C-alpha positions as a printed Julia matrix, in Angstrom:
370×3 Matrix{Float64}:
  -0.11    0.25   -0.23
   2.89    2.32    0.53
   4.84    2.4    -3.28
   3.27    5.39   -5.04
   4.65    8.67   -3.96
   7.92    8.75   -1.97
   7.24   12.02   -0.13
   3.64   11.45    0.48
   4.45    8.3     1.55
   6.29    9.33    4.36
   4.39    9.62    7.51
   4.08   12.81    9.81
   6.87   11.36   11.64
   9.17   12.34    8.8
   7.62   15.18    6.88
   8.68   17.74    5.14
   6.84   24.78  -18.11
   9.0    32.22  -26.65
   8.04   31.32  -29.78
   9.52   33.07  -32.64
   7.62   34.09  -35.79
   8.53   35.15  -39.27
   7.32   38.47  -41.05
   4.84   37.71  -43.06
   4.17   41.07  -45.1
   6.85   43.76  -46.56
   7.0    47.1   -44.86
   4.77   49.03  -47.36
   1.82   46.89  -46.18
   2.63   47.63  -42.08
  -0.6    49.67  -41.79
  -2.68   46.76  -43.31
  -0.99   44.09  -41.35
  -1.39   46.31  -38.22
  -4.96   46.49  -38.9
  -5.14   42.64  -39.52
  -3.27   41.79  -36.72
  -5.2    43.71  -34.47
  -8.52   41.94  -35.74
  -6.85   38.68  -34.87
  -5.91   39.57  -31.48
  -9.39   40.64  -30.81
 -10.82   37.47  -32.54
  -8.09   35.45  -30.42
  -9.18   37.14  -27.05
 -12.86   36.59  -28.22
 -12.34   32.94  -28.23
 -10.22   32.72  -25.13
 -12.91   34.63  -23.08
 -15.88   32.67  -24.36
 -14.02   29.64  -23.59
 -13.03   30.69  -20.09
 -16.58   31.46  -19.29
 -17.84   28.37  -20.88
 -18.99   29.55  -24.21
 -17.98   27.72  -27.01
 -15.18   25.53  -25.82
 -12.24   24.9   -28.38
 -12.06   21.14  -29.29
  -9.03   19.9   -30.79
  -9.43   16.44  -32.42
  -7.13   13.67  -32.81
  -6.94   10.72  -34.88
  -5.71    7.42  -33.67
  -2.68    7.84  -35.69
  -1.37   10.8   -33.27
   1.56    9.89  -31.16
   2.05   11.03  -27.45
   4.24   14.01  -28.38
   1.31   15.13  -30.72
  -1.26   14.98  -27.73
   1.23   16.75  -25.7
   1.55   19.6   -28.05
  -2.28   19.69  -28.58
  -2.64   19.9   -25.07
  -0.08   22.82  -24.22
  -1.43   25.39  -26.82
  -5.14   24.82  -25.66
  -6.9    28.06  -24.59
  -8.71   28.02  -21.29
 -11.4    25.37  -21.06
 -10.02   23.8   -24.22
 -10.33   20.23  -25.08
  -8.37   17.42  -26.61
 -10.54   14.56  -27.74
  -8.96   11.19  -29.01
 -10.51    9.09  -31.4
 -10.97    5.41  -30.9
  -7.83    3.61  -31.43
  -4.79    2.55  -29.58
  -2.25    5.5   -28.87
   1.26    4.5   -27.82
   2.57    6.62  -24.62
   6.36    6.46  -24.06
   5.98   10.08  -21.73
   3.29   10.91  -19.39
   0.78   13.09  -21.01
   0.7    16.1   -18.79
  -2.36   18.32  -18.08
  -0.38   21.13  -16.3
  -2.55   24.29  -17.41
  -5.73   25.22  -15.7
  -9.16   24.89  -17.52
  -8.19   22.05  -19.84
  -9.66   18.69  -20.57
  -8.4    15.43  -22.39
 -10.95   13.03  -23.23
 -11.34   10.14  -25.39
 -14.31    8.52  -27.15
 -15.15    5.78  -24.6
 -13.37    2.56  -23.67
 -12.42    2.28  -27.79
  -9.77    4.79  -27.06
  -6.93    3.19  -25.16
  -3.56    5.0   -23.69
  -1.27    2.2   -23.65
   2.52    2.61  -21.92
   5.0     1.44  -24.15
   7.63   -1.15  -23.55
  10.25   -0.03  -21.1
   8.55    3.29  -20.79
   8.8     3.09  -17.11
   6.29    6.27  -16.53
   2.95    7.34  -15.56
   0.61    7.68  -18.39
  -1.46   10.78  -17.31
  -0.54   13.34  -14.85
  -3.14   15.98  -14.02
  -0.99   19.02  -12.2
   2.26   20.66  -12.82
   4.8    18.06  -11.34
   7.87   19.3   -12.86
   7.78   22.86  -11.87
   9.05   24.1    -8.48
   6.43   26.22   -7.89
   3.63   26.8    -5.51
   1.32   26.84   -8.25
  -1.86   24.3    -7.86
  -3.18   23.62  -11.21
  -6.99   23.94  -11.59
 -10.35   23.0   -13.31
  -8.6    19.77  -15.09
 -10.75   16.94  -16.57
  -9.33   13.38  -17.81
 -12.82   11.48  -19.1
 -13.68    8.62  -21.37
 -10.88    6.46  -22.05
  -8.87    3.44  -20.98
  -5.28    3.36  -19.72
  -3.19    0.01  -20.0
  -0.5     0.33  -17.68
   1.5    -2.65  -19.76
   3.07   -3.68  -16.43
   4.7    -6.74  -17.63
   6.83   -4.75  -19.91
   7.68   -2.42  -17.39
  10.99   -2.88  -15.25
  10.79   -0.23  -12.64
   8.15    1.37  -10.65
  10.04    4.83   -9.9
  10.03    7.3   -12.72
  11.47   10.37  -11.63
  11.16   13.3    -8.95
   9.05   16.03   -9.06
  10.03   19.74   -8.59
   9.5    19.32   -4.96
  11.39   16.4    -4.58
   8.18   14.28   -4.83
   8.89   10.54   -5.96
   6.61    9.55   -9.07
   6.21    6.2   -10.06
   4.54    4.47  -12.5
   0.91    4.66  -12.19
  -1.88    5.0   -14.88
  -3.21    8.23  -13.71
  -1.73   10.58  -11.1
  -3.71   13.72   -9.76
  -0.98   15.81   -7.91
  -0.89   19.36   -6.54
  -4.42   20.14   -8.3
  -7.73   21.44   -7.34
 -11.1    21.11   -9.05
  -9.98   18.31  -11.31
 -12.56   15.58  -12.58
 -11.65   12.01  -13.41
 -14.4    10.37  -15.13
 -15.38    7.25  -16.98
 -11.93    5.92  -16.89
 -10.13    2.42  -16.7
  -6.73    1.86  -15.22
  -5.2    -1.35  -15.67
  -2.32   -3.49  -15.6
  -0.12   -0.53  -14.35
   3.47   -1.26  -12.56
   2.37    0.61   -9.62
  -1.17    1.8    -8.89
  -4.15    2.62  -11.32
  -5.49    6.22   -9.98
  -3.17    7.72   -7.39
  -3.76   11.54   -5.82
  -1.95   13.82   -3.97
  -1.92   17.32   -2.66
  -5.29   17.51   -3.87
  -8.33   19.21   -3.0
 -12.12   19.05   -4.4
 -11.4    16.05   -6.8
 -14.41   14.27   -8.3
 -14.19   10.73   -9.76
 -17.2     9.36  -11.33
 -17.12    5.64  -12.97
 -13.65    4.44  -12.07
 -12.71    0.85  -13.16
  -9.27   -0.18  -11.94
  -7.89   -3.47  -11.85
  -4.78   -6.1   -12.08
  -2.4    -3.03  -10.99
   0.83   -4.1    -9.27
  -0.34   -2.46   -6.16
  -3.49   -0.57   -5.21
  -6.64    0.31   -7.5
  -7.2     3.79   -5.97
  -4.38    5.48   -3.51
  -4.77    9.04   -1.85
  -2.63   11.01    0.01
  -3.15   14.27    1.35
  -6.61   14.61   -0.51
  -9.17   16.68    1.12
 -12.92   17.84    0.39
 -13.18   15.22   -2.75
 -15.83   12.59   -3.79
 -15.47    9.08   -5.62
 -18.61    7.68   -6.81
 -19.01    4.24   -8.75
 -15.64    2.92   -8.24
 -15.33   -0.79   -9.36
 -11.68   -1.57   -8.04
 -11.08   -5.61   -8.18
  -8.13   -7.92   -8.59
  -5.33   -5.47   -7.58
  -2.43   -7.17   -6.1
  -2.26   -4.53   -3.4
  -5.53   -2.71   -1.74
  -8.44   -1.72   -3.72
  -8.37    1.69   -1.76
  -5.5     2.7    -0.08
  -5.78    5.62    2.42
  -2.48    6.5     3.98
  -1.52   10.49    4.44
  -4.1    13.02    5.53
  -7.46   11.77    3.85
  -9.84   14.07    5.21
 -13.36   15.29    4.8
 -13.85   13.03    1.79
 -17.08   11.17    0.36
 -16.86    7.55   -1.37
 -20.03    6.07   -2.76
 -21.4     3.13   -4.59
 -18.29    1.2    -4.75
 -17.59   -2.67   -5.44
 -14.28   -4.15   -4.3
 -13.57   -7.39   -5.21
 -10.73  -10.1    -5.23
  -7.81   -7.29   -3.78
  -5.31   -8.36   -1.41
  -7.03   -6.09    1.03
 -10.59   -4.33    0.54
  -9.84   -0.82    2.26
  -6.41    0.12    3.93
  -6.28    3.32    5.9
  -4.39    5.26    8.2
  -4.28    9.25    9.19
  -7.74    9.62    7.84
 -10.36   11.64    9.3
 -13.84   12.79    8.79
 -14.98   10.71    5.96
 -18.1     9.08    4.79
 -18.24    5.49    3.13
 -21.64    4.96    1.86
 -22.7     1.79    0.17
 -19.37   -0.08    0.03
 -19.45   -4.07   -1.03
 -16.19   -5.75   -0.58
 -15.89   -9.58   -1.41
 -13.28  -12.04   -1.79
 -10.25   -9.76   -0.38
  -7.48  -12.42    0.34
  -6.95  -10.81    3.97
  -9.13   -8.18    5.69
 -12.05   -6.22    4.11
 -11.06   -3.17    6.15
  -8.21   -2.43    7.82
  -7.95    0.73   10.01
  -4.71    1.86   12.09
  -2.82    4.62   13.4
   0.44    5.04   11.07
   3.66    3.4    12.73
   7.25    4.11   11.98
  10.36    2.17   12.63
  12.95    3.6    14.87
  16.23    2.51   16.31
  14.06    1.45   19.51
  11.63   -0.32   17.25
   8.2     0.33   16.16
   6.34    3.57   17.46
   2.92    5.2    16.56
   3.28    8.74   14.87
   1.06   11.31   16.67
  -1.75   12.7    14.83
  -2.0     9.87   12.43
  -5.17    8.01   13.84
  -8.17    7.3    11.78
 -10.87    9.41   13.33
 -14.48   10.08   13.02
 -15.13    8.16    9.89
 -18.6     6.62    9.2
 -19.33    3.59    7.21
 -23.12    3.11    6.03
 -24.43    0.37    4.34
 -21.29   -1.71    4.44
 -21.01   -5.05    2.87
 -17.91   -7.4     3.71
 -18.47  -11.02    2.61
 -16.3   -14.22    1.69
 -12.71  -12.54    2.91
  -9.66  -14.43    3.97
  -9.53  -12.47    7.24
 -11.5   -10.11    9.44
 -14.48   -8.45    7.74
 -13.35   -5.21    9.66
  -9.98   -4.9    11.6
  -9.27   -2.13   13.88
  -5.78   -2.33   14.83
  -4.97    0.61   17.37
  -7.33    1.92   20.24
  -6.38    5.44   19.5
  -9.08    5.22   16.32
 -11.72    6.62   17.66
 -15.31    7.9    17.23
 -15.92    5.98   13.88
 -19.23    4.44   12.98
 -20.3     1.35   11.2
 -24.31    1.82   10.39
 -26.09   -0.77    8.79
 -23.6    -3.42    7.86
 -23.46   -7.18    6.64
 -20.44   -9.5     7.68
 -20.73  -12.82    5.85
 -18.7   -15.85    5.44
 -15.41  -14.14    6.41
 -12.96  -16.35    7.52
 -11.53  -14.77   10.72
 -15.0   -13.2    11.64
 -16.79   -9.89   11.54
 -15.5    -6.89   13.28
 -12.07   -7.1    15.49
 -11.13   -4.39   17.76
  -9.54   -3.13   20.72
 -11.23   -3.7    24.24
 -12.01    0.12   24.2
 -14.09   -0.75   21.26
 -13.19    2.82   19.18
 -15.59    1.56   16.59
 -19.39    1.68   17.23
 -21.76   -0.72   15.53
 -25.7    -0.02   14.53
 -27.6    -2.75   12.79
 -24.74   -4.8    11.99
 -25.72   -8.68   10.54
 -22.46  -10.97   11.05
 -22.04  -14.74   10.63
């Protein structure tokens, strides 16, 4: 569960992008040229302003023969609120596609649009946010939609890609949302990635809708320093790590209508507060359905708990956990207090239903268990 972002994987115990142009007219035509130039400038400003205010967005449609470099060039010259739209087909990606400017969209034509990571690329497929810039600027209003990402993990040698401008380490994830706000990821599939499917860090007000993430080396969805966000319609299955991993400052978020099946672990959570989980169905996890804990760090004197990294005030409503190889819900530390499970069904889990310290930090209401 701890393999996606070097900096963001550290616990609180350890914290810390001119073109030139040629003259097109001779000097004798300067007055005419100035008039034309002014007209074109006004036209361009009109397009940009209309786009920025939601009127007639600029759409750049690319054919399936487009290279990753051509897609990136199209993204980099989009005006505000512009969209790059990919036709059905398979696009070979050798470097991450970066959405690093405000108000831009990359979308496909449904699941027949496939971004396939090239053999040996060893990099993320799409990054939403400006990872290489040494700046405090947080990208905003980005959208990725209507496509499939194939991480081709069996033909990648490395998990690590490179470090970001602030020193964070980026791994070979399908989609990385980083240092961004007001981002939408909709109708996207992430599969066969060398690291995680969808990974978020330093993110606020993210909307994830209709995500299918499977057969990834680690987690289907992993979130770090993610706040005030909504995740709905998740299908996270057959990942070698967790279906959902929440491991650093995951606070004030909603996860609804999620199906997690056949993962090593259903939900892994630490340092998570005031989140709402509604209508989660977890089945056939190799180990626990939900594992909740306070973060621990290894020191010269052994393992110790990190201050302020408990799971506190989380609500699980309409939770179903069936046929898992461990417990339905394992609470590891008594410090994870004020958590509530309301309306749950724990059936046929090998090691039983809820297991928690004697202080009962998780309260149960209307739970069926056998």
